[in-house]
C-alpha positions, 0 to 999 in steps of 0.5 A, a space after each residue: 835411491 839417489 835420483 839426482 844422478 844420471 841413469 839412462 836405464 832408470 830414466 827409461 823405466 820411469 818413462 815407460 813403466 807405471 810399476 817401476 814408477 810406483 816403486 820409486 815413489 813408495 821408496 821415497 815415501 818411506 825415505 821421507 817418513 824414515 827422516 821424520 822418525 829419525 829427528 824424533 827425540 824420543 820415539 815411542 815403541 810403536 815408532 821404533 817398530 814402524 822404523 824397523 819395518 819401513 826400512 825392511 820394506 824400503 830395502 825390499 823395494 830397493 832390491 825390486 827397482 835394482 832387479 827391474 833395471 838389471 833385466 831391462 838393461 839385459 833385454 835391451 
């Protein structure tokens, strides 16, 4: 999730919703770990499995984040 671009809905939710903030931080943590795994020359089977699972979890969180943003923009 690109936090460098201006998005008033995202910025508002970051200020007002702890759930939204937690999801964004978790998404960033997964992104950081995936970057670490991507730099491994010979990842183990466990590391490859971790990468697959993190990508799935990251996508689910991204969907939740965008659903919250959509719901917030419709309700305001």
